[in-house]
N, C-alpha and C positions, 0 to 999 in steps of 0.2 A: 577325932578329926575334928576340929575347931568349925563351927559352922559360920564365924566371923572370917571375913577375907584378910589375907595376909597384905601387906604393901605390895608383894612382887605381884600376886593372883588378881589383886584391884586392879592395877595397872593394865594386865594383860587382859582383865576382861573388858573394861573400859576402851581399850585398844581395838577389842575385836567388836564390841559393838557400835564403834565409830566407824570403823572398816566396813562392816555389815549396812550401815546408814550410807555411808557415802557411794557404797557401790550399788545398793537397789535405788538411791535417788539418781545415780547416774546413767541406770540401765536405760531409761527411756529415749534420753537423747542419745546414746549408742545405738538403739534400736531404730531411731529415727534418722541418724546417719545410714545407717545400712539398709533401711527400707523406707524412702522418702515417702511420704502421703501424694495422693493421686493429685495432678496438677487440677488446680481449680476450672471450672467450666469457664469460657471467655465470655468476657460482657461485652455485647455491640454498644460500644460507648457512642456510635454515631447514632443509632436508636434512641439511647437512653438521653442525650442532649440535644436531640431534635434536629440533628444536622442532616440534610439532605443529600443523598448519595447520589452521583453524578456519572453518567456515561461521557467518556472523555472521547469526542470526536474534535478536539481541538487541538492539542499535541503537549508538548513537555513543557506548560507554561507554569509558572510560579503560582501564579493567583489560582490555578486549579490543583497544587501541590504536587505538580512533576508528574514522574511516572510511579506505575506499580513496580514493586520490587520483583523479580522473578522467586519461585520458590526456595531455590538454593541460597539467594541473598538473604530472605527473609528467615531461612532456617539458621543461617551465620550469625544474624544479628540477633536471635532469641538465644542462641548458646551463649554468644559473648558476654550478654546479660546477666549470666550465672554467675561470673567469677570475677574478682577483682584482681587487677594487674596494676604493677606501675605505667602510670601513662606516659612517663617518659620512655619505657620501655616498647609500648605498642607503637608510640609514634616513632620511633627509631626501626623498629623491626619492619613496620609496614611501610617507611620509605625506602629502605635498601631493598625489600622485594619489590615494590611497586617501578623501581629504576631498572630494575633485572628487566622487570615484564616489558616496559614501556621506552625500554633501548635509551635512556638517557642517563645523565651523571648522577643525578639524585632527585628526588620528590617526598612530598610530603602531603598529607591528606589534610584540609581545610574545610571551613565551614560554610562551602559553597562556592561558586566562583567569583563573586563580589569579594568575598573575604582573601581568595587567592590572589585577586588584583591589589588590594591593600595591603596583604604581606608580602608581594611582590615589589611593590613600591617602596615599602618602608624598608625591605632588604637591599636596595638601590641605594635609599638615603643612608644607609648604614654603612653599606661598603664604600661609599663617597665620601663620608664625615667622621665614621668612626664608631667605635660602639658607644659611645654615651649619646649619641643620636636618638637611639631607642627610647632614651628616657625623656628626650625633650620634645619629639614629636608631640602634637603638633603645635604647639602654644608657644614654647619657649625655642624659637627660630632664630635667635642673633646670631649671625655668622655662619649659620649652614647653608650648603650648597641645597637648592630645591628644586631647579628648574625641571620641569618635564617636557619634551618636544610633543606634539601631536598634530597630525595632518587635522586641519579644520573641519573636514568633512567625517571626521572620526570622534569627534565630541558627541557625547551621547548621553543616555539617563543616568548612567552609572558613574560619571566623572567623580561622584563623591567617595567612591571606592578608593580612589587617589588623593583626593582632596582631605580627607582622614588624616595624613599624612603631613598636612601643611605644605604641599608642594604648590607651585605656580607653572600654570599652562603656558608654553610658549607654541602659539598656532602660525602652521605653515601650510601653504596650498602648492606650491611648486619643488619642483627639485631644486631648483636654486635657492628659494627661500629656505629651503630644508639644510642644505650644505652652508649657508651662511648663519643658521640659527644657533649654533653651540658656542658656548661662553665656559669659563671656568665652574660657572654654577650648574651646568647641565649634568642630572644624576641620571636620567632615563630617558629612552624614545619609546612612545606607548604605541601600538597598533592595533586598532578594530577589526579583528578578522571577517567579520560579517557584514562590514561597512558597504555599502552599494554604491560609494561617489569616494574621491579621492584621486590625486594624480600620479601618487608614488605606488610601486609596485610593493610588495613585501621584500623582494630581492635587494631592489635600491635601499629600502628603508634599513635593513640590517647591514649593506656593505657601508652605507654612510655613516651611518653609527658606529660602526667597528674601526672605520678608519679614523674617529675621533675618540677611540675609549670609551664608548658609552654602549651600557646593555640596554637591549630592547625588551620590551614585555608586550606578548601577543596575548589578547584575550579573544580566546577561542570556545567561550563557554557553551552554545549549543552546535558545536560544529564536527559532532560524531553521530551517525556515521558520515562518511567511511571510517572502519576501523582505523587505517592507516593514518588518519589524522592523528592520534595519539603520540606519532612519533616523528610526522612529516614536519613539522615546524620547529622541534627542536633541531632536527637534522638539518634544514633550512638555515640553521643559524639563530634563532631565536634564542636568548639566554633565557628565557621563562617564557612559560606558556600556561594561561590558566584555561581549567576546564570545570565545568559543573558537572559534579555525580549524580544528581537526580533527572538528568534528562536523558540522552539517546542511552549512555551507560546503563541506567536503570539501577542504580545504585539509592541510598537513603537521600531524601530531598536535602536534607541541610548538610550535605556534605558535597568536597570538589577536589579538586588536582591542583597543585604547582609542581611542576616540570621545568628541570632546566641545569642549569651550569652548578656544581655542588659548592662552590663558597656563596652563591648568592641565597640556594636553599637553607645552609646555615645560617644566614643573615636573617632570614625569614623564620627560621624556627627560633632565633633569639628574640625576636619580637610578638609572639603568640603566646596563647594561653600554654602552661598554666603559669608563665612568668609574669610575676607582678609589675605594674607601671609600665606597661608598654601599649603600644595601640591595637596589639590583637588580644589583647586580656580577655575581652566579651566575647571572642570568638570561639568558643570553648567548643572541642569537637569528642565526645563521649567516646568510650571504648567502643559503644556498639556502632557508632558511625564511622570509625575507622575500620573496624573489622568487616562491616557491610560495604564501605568503600572497594576494600581489598578483593572481597567477594564478586562484588559487581564487574570489576575487570577482568577477574577469572572467568566469569560467564560471557563478558563481551567478547572477548578474545576468542573463547570457543564457538562464537557464530560468523558466519560469515555475510559480506555484503550482498551478494547475490541472492543468499537466500531471504535476507530482510527485504530485498527490493520485489523478489517475486510473490512474498506474501502479503506485502502490503499493496503491489499490484491486484492480487486476486480481492481483496479486500474492497477495492476499489470498484473493481468490474462487478461484484457482486452488487454494490449499492447501484451503481449506474444502470444494471440490467433492469432492477426492479422500476426505476423511472422512467425507461425508453418511450413508454408511450404517454407520457405528460406533454400536452402541446407545445411545442417550438422549443422544448428542453434540449439541451445539448451538454454533455458530460464530456470531459478530458481529464486525462490525469496530468498533474504538473509536478516537476521535481524542482525545488527551489536550488539555486547555483552552489550555496555555500551551507549556511545556518538550516537546521532542519531538511538536510538533503536527503530526503525520503518521498516517496510517492505520495502527492495530495489529491483528492477530488475536486475539480473545479465542476460548477453547474452554474449553467447561466439559460435564461429563457427571455422570451419578450414578457413585459410586465402587461403591455395591452391585452394578451391572451390567458396568462398566469399572474392575478390580480391581487398579489402581494408583494411587498419589498424584501429583499433578502434579512435585513435586521428583524423584520417581522416574524420571519420564519425561524430565525435565531430565537427570539423570545418565545414563539410558542412551543418550541422543543425544550429551551429550558424550563418553561414552565410545567411541562407534561409530566406524567408518570409512566416510564422512570423520566425523570429529567436527563436530557441529553444536551452538551456543550458545543456549538460548532466553534470552527476557528473562529478568531477575532478577526480577522480580515474578512470575514462574511460582511457584505454592504459597505465596505469600507472605502475611502477614496482615495487613501493613501495605500502604498506599499510596504508590505511586512514580510520581511525575511524573503525577499524576491517575489512574492505573489505579485501579480500585475495588478497594475493601479485601473480598478472598474467597480463601481458602486455596485453594479447587476450582477453579483456572483455569490455564489453560496459556495463556503471553501470548507469541505469535510477533510479533516485529519484523521488518517485511519490508523495512523502506527501504533496507539497508544490504547486501540479497543482490545477489550479481553475476549476469547473465543467466544463466537456467538452473536458479539454486540453489532456487527456489522449487519446483519439480518433484523435487529432493533431498530438500528438508524435506519435504515432502509423504508421499513415499515412505515415510520412516523413522518418522513421525510415525503412519502407518496402520500400519507394521508393529508398533510397539510397543503400540498402542494396541488392535489386532486382538487380538494375542496375549493382552493382559490380558482382553478379552473373553471370551475361550473358555477361561479356565483357571477 
């Protein structure tokens, strides 16, 4: 037999060699899929970047990165990060699920409450003017209806969320003003749910708007708990309601909810990322934040208002008990009526006996180790979220404290106030 290969066995050998080469090269990848490498050890990037960690005795404030997500929400976010999906699919599925959970016609996850207000305004503009309005806002407004009626007392620091759509505000103060303010250019009536002033009730606001065929948007960003507020305002008749996801619901800070009528939510989606050339293109919500928001709603609905209040009262009582022998000090539990509607601890004392201003107490706690951030109403002359106007007050927001942190806050407050009482 010849040692030289024939044409046939030559190609058989080459094919076999190539097959073996491909198989052996592919094997490590197949093994990697079957047995993934251990997860790398997490790096504490706060420490690596030199960022101070803070105990949150303030509340769910954006400047303090909102709330801490519960373990179930953190786990859902981490799992969602492992798999690509079509963004439209997760947006649609999450909206349908949330609408069922929250007892409304339709829902969508947004990039926070301000984004929900912008997209809700864009939705009303689109319904009033037609689909092309989404590409015209906010600069090519020739002929577009764009008036938004608002109570003068409800103008606030987030007006720009609506002005991003090129709207013009029409301010009213009385019910008669309101009834007379509607024109063919009116596209929306806006209500700030936590406003501490204003003469027109929620019920009248909705009734008059609907009599003119105009939708109402309610900004209820920080207004859960109570849990039932997630459906109270849509059931009251508000066509759209905006909530922050990273406050009381303890979802991702850069997530929120827009709830309401199906046609308006559809219009809001048409003005949102990933659609190009619309006002919401930069308001991208990643798959992790969408899943995290859904998981947060599930977690929140599994809780109870009574359990929330009982736990927050226990924390406030423990802090107050540690301070009871500070001269002239009086502590009381206060619950704001609407926004941040949970127990807060208010501390007052005679500054002639305890010789330190509340703002200086806050500074000392912030500068200490560990750093502690008190509620920004501490030492403030203005009312904030229903907290009384009194510069001689320390406000401890207990609801975002992690287990055991109430004892740390109590110890540090006692140290600072005791030192001031003996100087």
